[in-house]
Structure formats: C-alpha cells, structure tokens
N, C-alpha and C positions, 0 to 999 in steps of 0.2 A: 728588166729595167728597173730602176730605184726609184723608190717612191719618195724618195727626201735627197733632197741637193746638200750635200755636204757644203758647210761654211768652216770646217775645222777643214786643217789639211794632215790626212791619214798619214802623209807619209812622213810629215813632223814628228807623229808619234810614235810611227815605226821605230823613224830614228832614236828616237828618245826611248823608249824598251830596247835596244840595242846599244846604248850609251847604258843604261842603268843596267844591261846583261841579265833581265828579265827572263831570257828564255832558258836561264842555267838557273832561278833558282828555286827552291825545294816546293815552295807550295804550287808553281808553277806544271813543276813534273806531277807533281801528286793528283791536279788538278787531270791532268792528261793522263794518270795511271802509269805513269814513264817509268820502267827500271834499271836505264842506262841505254839499251839499246833501241828496245821498242815501247810503245805503249800495250797492257796489258788489254786493252779495248780491240776487240777483233770487228766491230760494228763499222762501218764507213761514214752510216751516219754521224759519228760520235765529231767527225771530224771535217772542217771547212775546206782543207785542201787534203787532195792523195797522197801528199807524204808526210800526212801530220801524224802520221803513227810512228814513226821512224825520225823526225825531225821537229821537235820542238818550236825552234826558230820560226821555221814558216808558217808552221801552226798558230803560233802567235800574232805575225802580221794579218794571216787571212782573218783573225779571230777580229782585231782591230780594225780590218778593212771590212769585215762583214756587221759589225755594230753600228759603223758610221754609213753602211750601203744598205740596208733593210729593202727588202723584194716586197715585204708586208709588214702592217703594223699590229697586228694581231697576236694570238700566241703561240703563231706560226714563226714569229719574228725570231733575229737571233738573239736577242736582246732577255726574249722571254724564254727561251729553252736554253739560253746557258746564265742564269744569274750569276753563280757564283765565278764564272771568269769574267762576269763586269762587274760585280763588286770591287774586284780586285783591282784591273786594271784603273776602275774610276781612282780609285787610292792610289795607285801607284804613278799615274800618268796624268792625275788631275783631268780627266776628261770632259770636255766642253762640248756645247752646241750638238749631243746627241737627239738623235730621232725620238720621238714622245711615240711609246707604245703602251697598249695596254694589254698588261697581262691575265687575263680573266681567269682561266684556269688557275694559275701559279697563286695566282692571290687567293684563292677558294681554298686553295689544301694549307694555307699558310695559316688562314686564318681557322680553316678547321682543324689541323695536328695544335695550335697555339703553343708551338716548343718551345720547354722552357727547362730540359733534363733530359739525360739520357740513360738507358738502363741497357746494361748486356745480358741477354738471357741467357739460359744453358739449360735444355731439354736433354735429360739424362740418357745414356745409352738404348737403344732397345737393339739387342744382339741378335734376334730375329728378324730382321729386316735390314739387308745388304747395305742399303744405304743409308743408315745410322745407327751401325751397331757401334762409332764412336762417338755417337751424341752429337749433338747440333747448336751451333748460337746466330742466334740474332739480335738485333737491338731493339730497344720500345722507345717511341719518341714519347717523353712524357709533358703532359700540358698542367694547366691551373686547375684541372678539376681534381677534385680529392680522389676519386676512383680510378685507379689505374686501370680499369677495365674499361677505359671509354679514350683508353689511350690508343697510337695506332703503332705496327711491328714493322720494319723494314727486315725485309728477308732475300734473302740470295740461296737460288735452289738450279738443279739443274731441271731441264723442261724433258723430263722421263718419269714414267713410273714404273719405281720393280717388280710390281707387281703381276703388272699385264707381260713381262718381257723375261724371256728365255735368261736364267742368271748368270748365264756365260757370259753369254752377249750383251748384256747390261755391264758386267765388271770390266770387259774386254775394250768397252765404246768407254765409260767411262774413264778409266786407265789414260787411254789415248786422246782426250779430249772430244769424243764423238757424240756431247750432247753440246744444246749451247744451255749456258747460265745466265741469268733475267731477274734483275732485282723486280720486288712485287710491293705493293703498299698494303697492307690491310687493318681491321679494328685487331686488336690484341686479344681481347674475347673469343676469337675464331681461332685465333693461334694456338691458345691455351684449351680450347678444344679441339680442335688436331691432334696437339703431343698430350697434354692430360688425360684426356678422357679416351679419346680413339685407341691415341697407341699405349695408353697407361704409362706415361713417361713422368718421372718427378721435373716440377720446373725449379729452378736454382735462378735467383735474379741478382744481378749486381749493379745496384746503382752507382752510377760516375760522377766526378764532381767539375764537370763539363758545366759551364758558365750557360747562361740562358743566350751570348751574344757566341758562345760557339756552337752551342746546338741548334743556331738558325744558319750558321756557318756552313754545317753537315748536311741541312736539311735542303741549302741550296744546291749543292754539289748532287744529292740523293734523286732531286729533280732532274739533274743532269742527263742521269745516268737512264731514267726511266725511258722504256720502248729503245733500250739498246741491250744488247747480248753479246757475251763475249762466250769462246770455248770454254766448257767445264771438264775439271781434273781432280778427280775423287782425292788424290792423295796431295794435290799444292793449291793451283787456282779452284778452291771451291769456299762453301758456305762462309766460311772460319777468316779463313786470310781474306775476303771482302772484304769482313767489317772491318776489318785494321786498317783498308785503305780509309773509309770514312772515319775512325778515331783521328787517325792522322791528321785528314782533313779540316776535320775542327778544331784540332791541336797542335798544329804543326810541330811543337818540339816533341811530340811525341815518335819514338823508334820502335814499331813494335814488329813491322814485317823483316826486320833486318835478322828477325830470333829464328825464321824457317828457311831452309835451304834447300831441304829432301821430301819433306813432309810436313802437312799443318794439320795437327790434330787438334779438333775442340775444345777439348779440356786444357791442351796447352797454352790456348792462347787466353783463357781463362787466366791460367799461371802469369802470361807473359802480362796481364793487365793489371794482376796483381802487383806482379813487380815492380812497374811504373808509380805506385801509390796511386790510384785514382780512384779507386774504389772508396766512397766513402761507407756506404750500409748493404747489408745483404739480407735475402729474403726466399723463404720455402713455400712453394708451392705444392701439396703433396698430390699425387695422381690418383686417379679413381681405383685402380686397384691396390696403392697402399691405404685408402681409406677402408677397403673391402676388407683388406689383411688386419686392419686394427678393430675393424668387428668381429671378426672371427676370433680375436685375445679375449673381448667380453662376453662372445656368447660362450654357452655350452655346447657339448656335440649335440645334443638333443636339438636344442634352440637353431643350431647352424642347419641341420638336416631341414627344418619344418622352414626355416627362412630359405634354401633352393628348394622343396618341394613348393612353396607357395609360387615362386619365379617362375619354376616350369609348371604350372597349375597342374600338381598331384596333390594338391589339398586345398581346399576354398579360404578365401581371407576370413571369411566369418568364425572358422574354424579357429583361427589363431585369437582372435576378437573372446569367442569365449573360450579358450583353453584355459582350465583351474588349474592347473599344472603349472602354468609359466605366470609370475610375478607382472605388475604393473609395470616394473620399467623394463621386465624383459621383454614384452608383447612391444614397448615403445623401440628397443633397440633392432627386436624381428625385421620390424615394419620400415624402421629407419633403414637396415642394412639390406632389405628387399626391395627399396625403391632406388639405393647404389648401384643393386646389382641387375636389377631390371636395366635401368638406364646402360648398364656398359653390357649389358647382352644387346639393345637398341645398336650403341655404337660400333659394334662388332658384326650389325646387319644380320643378328641371329632372331630380329622379333620384326614384323611389318610394322610400320609407323602406326597405322589404324591403332593395330593390337595394344602399342606401346601406349600410346596417346591415355589410350580407355584403359587400361588398367594400370597406368598411373596414377591416374586421375583417382581411381577407386583406393589404392593405396595410401597416397598423400591424403587423402578421405578420410581414412579408418584412422592414420597415425594422428592427425591435427583432433580429430575426436578422443584421444587417451590424454591430450593434456602436454604441456610443458615437462621436457624429460631434460638428462644432464647430456652437454655438450659432450661430443666423444673426443677423446683425447688422443692425438697422434703425436709419437715421441717423435723429433725430427732428427733424420739420420746426420751423419757426418758428413761438412761441406764437399763437396767432390775436389775444391781447391787444399784438401789436408789429404787428398791423397797427393801418391808418388808421382813424380815426372815418368814420362814413357820413355825414353833412351834409357836401356840399360845395361853398365859397363858389371861383368863380374871377375872376381878373381879368387881362386880356389885354390888349396891344398889339399889332396887328397891320397889315399892309400886305396890300391887297385891288385886283393891278391897278396899283401905284405908287401906290396911295392910303391916306393915315394912316386906321387903323381899331382902334375900339377896340371891346372888349368884355369883357361880363358876365354872371357867369354860376352857378345856384344849383341844385344837385342834393339833395333828401333823402336819396337812398339809393341805389346803395350801394358800388358798384364795379367798374369796367370794364375792360378786358385792357389800355388803356394807362396804368392806374396800376401800381405795382409790387405786386406779386403775395403779397407775404410776410404773411403772415398769414389769406390766403386760395387760396380753391381754384385751382390753376393752371388757365389756360386757361376761366375763369368768368366771363360778365360778369352783374350784376343790378341794372339801371336805374331808378328810376321818378321821375317828372316830374323831367328834366332839362330844365333851360330855358335859354337864352342870348339875350341881345339884343346890336346891335353899335350901333354911332354912328360916321357917316362924313356929310360934306358937309350937316352941321346937321339929320338926317337916321337917328331910330332906328327901327333894322326887328329885329322876331325874326329869329332865324335858326335856331333848332329849339325845339320844345317835345315831349319825347317823351314818352309817357304808360309805356311800358313798353320796356324793351329788354333779351334775355336772352341770353345766348351760352353753349354749353356745347361747348367744343373740346376734348374730351375725346382725350389720344395713344391712337392703336391700339395695342399689342403682341399678344403672342403669345395671352400669355392672355386679355384683353379687345380682340378686336377692334370696338370701338363707332363707333357715327356720331356724327357733331359734327352740331350744329343751332344753329338761332339763330331769333329773331323781332323785331321791332320794329315799333310801331302808335305814330305823334304826327306831328309837324311837322318838316319838314326841307327846304332849298335844292340838293337833289340835283337836282332836274327839268332840264330842259331849259332853263326862264328862269329867272328873277333871283328868285324868289314863294317862300316859304313854302307846299308845298302838305300837305297829310294824306299818308298813305303808311302801308299793312301790308304787310307781306311775311315770311315765314316761307320759312327755308334747309335745307338738310341737305347732308351731304359727311364727308368723312375730315380728319383733323388726327394729323402723328406728327411725334414729339419725343423729344429726350435731355437732356443736362444743362447744355445752353446754350439751346436754347428749343426751337422748335416751329413747325412751317407748316401751312396748312391749305389745302383747296381746300371750296369750297363752292356750290352752287347755289339762287341766291333768285329764284323768282317773287315781283313786286310787283306792287302797285296803288294807283297817285296818285289821289288823290277831289278834285277841281278842276271847273271851266265842262265838259270834255269828260274823261270817265274814260279814264285810261291805263294799261295791263297790259302786264306784259314780265317776260322772266326776266333773272338778272344772274349771272355768273360770275365768281367772286372767287378770289385765288389771298392768301394772306399770312403773312408770317413774323413771329414775335415773336422777341428775342433776350432773355433774362432770366437768363443764368448771375451776373451782379451784383447785389448788394443791393441797391446805392441806382440802377445804370441797368436803364432798359430801351426797347427798341428795337423800335417797332411798323411794320412797312410792309405796306402794303394796296392792291390791285389789281383794279379791279373794271368788266368789260366788258357793257354792259348791251343787249341787244334788245330795241324798241318794238315793238309788234304795228302800230305805225304805220309802221313801216316805216323809225322812227330809230334808230341807234344811238352811246353815248356811253360815254366814258372815264373812269374814276374812280379817283384814286391818293393818297395819302396816307402822308407820312414823322412820325412824331412822336420824340424823344428823352426819357423823363421821368427827371428826376433827383432822388430821394429824397434830400432836406434833411433830414429826422427825420421820424417817426411821421405828422407831420401837418402837413407843410410839404411841397410838392414844384414843383421848375417844371421848364415843360413846353413844348419846342423843336419847332414840327411845323408842315410844308409841306403843301398840299393844292390837287390838279388837277380841275377840274372842264368837261368840255365842256358846252358851251351854243349855244343856236340861231345867236347870230352872233358869237362870240368867245369862246375858250376863259376861263375863268377860275383866278385864280394866287392862293392866299392865303400868308401866312406871319406864324407867330404865336409870341409870344414870353408864358406862360403863369402867374401865380403861382396855385399853389392850398393852401388853407385847408383842414383838415377839422376837423370839431368835433361 
C-alpha cells in the first residue's frame, strides 16, 4: 500500500509523456541501456515492470507511477533508487506534488565523491592473465580535492577469479556470458594498488572535458546501476563497453558504442574517445615493475646483485651501509631499489606481512639516514593511443619460387611482434582470427587461419628473471607438404634485450592434425631490432624434429616500416624446407589498421 496519496493525476503525466514521445528519446534509451530490441541490463531489479527490458514505453509509464506511489519514503524508495530517471522526468514533464523522500545513502555518496570531472583510466595489458591480456578501462570521478588519490573509481568487472578457475572453463564461460558483470565504486588508490603495484601494469589517465553538471548526471545513473548485474561477455559487453554507456549518459550527444559491433577491445575505446575530441589532458603512472627496471638502468651489475641479495636476506643491511666500494649515491639508490623490490615481493605474496613490515622499516630507516638523493628518472613510454588500431587488413604482392603471387589478409585483433611496438608491450603478440589467402596460377589457397596466437617474450633482468612463452592454434602451411594443416603448439624459453632490441630462444613442442597425426619439437632463435620508432626488423630461425624422423628448417626475415599510426609497409622473406624442394617467398605488404 502506498504511503502517499498522490494529488497529481499520474495518467495525465503518462499521457503527456506519450504525446512528447519520451519513450523514443535517446536519453531514455540510454538510461535503460536499450539497444533497439531490449535492454542490456539483465537484472529484474532494474525495471519497474516485467516488460521493462523490452518495452521502453511500459517502463516509462511504470516509472512515473512508481514515483507517485511510493511504498517507502527512505533509501528504498523509487526516487532514491533512480535519481537520474527522476531528474529527467522532472525536467521533461514538470512533475508536481511528488512525495517527499529522504535519500540518506545517495546524498552521502554525492557528498563524499564531490563530482567535478571524469577521467578515463587505462591500465596497460597484462598478457600473463587471460582476463587482462587486452588491458582494461574504468572511470575516475574527480572531486575538488587536489589529490587524485582521494577520488573514486567506477569499475565494471566479471564476478570471477581467473586465478582460481580452470583456464579453459574460464574462457568458455567468459565468451558465452557465463559470468555476471557488476559495477563497483572504490577509492582510486585501491585500484592503483591493484593494477600498478600488484599486477605491475602501467597506468594511463585521460582527463575528459565533461562539465560538473555532466559528471553529476553520470553519477546519478551510476547509482541506479548499483546492486544490479548483467551477463558479462569478454569480447562485447565487457568492462570497456559498459564505460561507454556511462559517458553517453553524461553527454548524450556522444556516440561511442556504435563504433563497435563484434568486439570491444579496451584500447580501442581509448581511440574512440580520442576521436570524439573530449580528452583534454593525459597522465602516466609508472608501475612498480617499470620503476624497478629504471633502477636497474642506473645501478651497476655489482650494485644490482647486492640489492637482490639484500631483499632475499643473503647479505646484511649493515654490509650495504658500510660498503666502501659503493659511493653515497650508489648506497642511496641500492636501498631505494631494495625498498621497491621488497614491496613488489610482498605484493606478489612472496613475503609474509609481518616480515615485510619489519624489513621495510629497517631499510627505510637506513635510507633516511643517508640524506637526500637524486630522484629516479623514469622515461615516459609512448602513449598507447599512439599505437595502431586493432583491425588489420593486408594486401601483398609476392613471389613464391619465382611465380608472382598475390596475398590478402584480415585480422580483427590485435598486434604481432613484427608490427611497431609503439603503444604496446614490447615483445608481446596477441592475435585472434588472423586469416590470409593467396592467388597464383588461377588458384585461390588458404595460407593461414590462426585462431589464437599469443607470445610473451619478456626480457630477463636481474630483478625479473622471467620465462618467455608462446602458443598458437589454427591452420598454417609450415608443414612438410604445400597444404594448410591444423596445428597446436605451446613453447617456452628465454629472452634478453637492451635499448636496441631483444633476442629470444624457445622450444616449441607441436602437433599437426592431418590424415596422419604428426608431432615433434622445434627449437627457435630470433632477433627483433626496434630502436627506431619507424622501423622494426625481425629475424627468426627454427629447426624442427618430427617424431617421424624428419627434419625441417624454417626461416623468416621482415622489415616493417611504420608510415603513420595506422599504415605500415612490410618487406619479408620466408624459407621453408619441404618434402620435395625448399620453398622461398618474397613479399611486399601494405597494412592498414582501423
């Protein structure tokens, strides 16, 4: 039973809404997350009527009715739960005589957040986590406080922990909507701790030109979405896609989501926001890993080893302080690096909390006793928005064994190590659905159909003695005959690098699935030279041993020239041992990214 006897005629307001065609207005559809056929919100709590998910007009009528027939006048009232809907209807319909409600929780949130502006935040890719290999985006609501750390982050994520589930099951459920996605509101410093420190991901911040009024409009809608859930899809209705809904609610003239049909890659949403010219400034926050790598550059080999031994308690703190072979400045840097490395080890759960606090205090005190030093200089890497777009089309003219051959390729996502590394993690490759066809002698042939290809060639260092790995599944023509066969391979090894490039060596067990199952192992070495911003040289050599007592050499050399952000030219040579005669292919490729 209603606590309030409405003086206003609800039916008159509903009729007025129909006369004004409010149910067809873009903003109402934005508030409902309505995409043309139905809302993308799957939680029944978000709607006032059973048909609200598919019928915007009925939901509009039910909303007006709910605002005038409140069953409670506190935080659980309709007006308190849906402040964005209420504000819009008050403006459009000039609602009068609404019940007086007390929205204590909502008012407290608005006061605490003090919304003034919005920042789009992009934690860089984390290839060793299947849920984060493309990066992530979320929003920060900035307040009038000077410190951004006191602001709050708006995040959307799947209710799943990829580290505690079977990888295959996690992927299948994520692709098919097997998880619920929910919004969360957390202090920004907690998100920084999670991404920058624990996961060692660089953070990029894009300050948007949304006004305080637009920011408040967004916050009202965020409140409406709290405690609701929807099916989460890794490639479509994911974290980044749902941030676009919020930006469009804040400024309905923005059209961001329509740029995406089949996939929404976090970095692509950054590009789209940039294209709308709403980014007014950018900021970079280096990860703990990036800071430690910067320390490695200023420390000599002996000092790096002493830092590592200090953190692992293989050398006493006093030995560093009294070491006459180290200058005062070197001691300062060693202790600073040790503090960061100790914290990194703690974040990775390699040191217990009690031990960490004790040793952190000891090393910090020793560092303070050495006086003021020179601040660590961290070079800001190229902004991810300077990298190429995800979807690549390729047109190539080639010569295979002396015959003219044309190639055409299409790859929806997203980057390979032959491309320029500007804007991407060095030594990483993430490719999905990479297709290439060839035409020669009046015949069209499949060259490759890569379903998934991942590479993480992490360069080893004193503080980070990491493994490199790669995997691929799909069709290629690297087998001993001239046909395309299905292959599955997973390899591991090591990579070393410097400012000019990096080299790697990997062992790759593989299986070809054709009429006769063919298995073997390959040993690969490669070199990538990427000192230049515009040129990337890639040389790879592989020797395969088949269990069927066959051997095979594969070699490739490519030179990639980055004409601009989304255009590149690539010159390549490939050599493949075959059963009858070796195959040699030369190519000149034009790549366009969009």
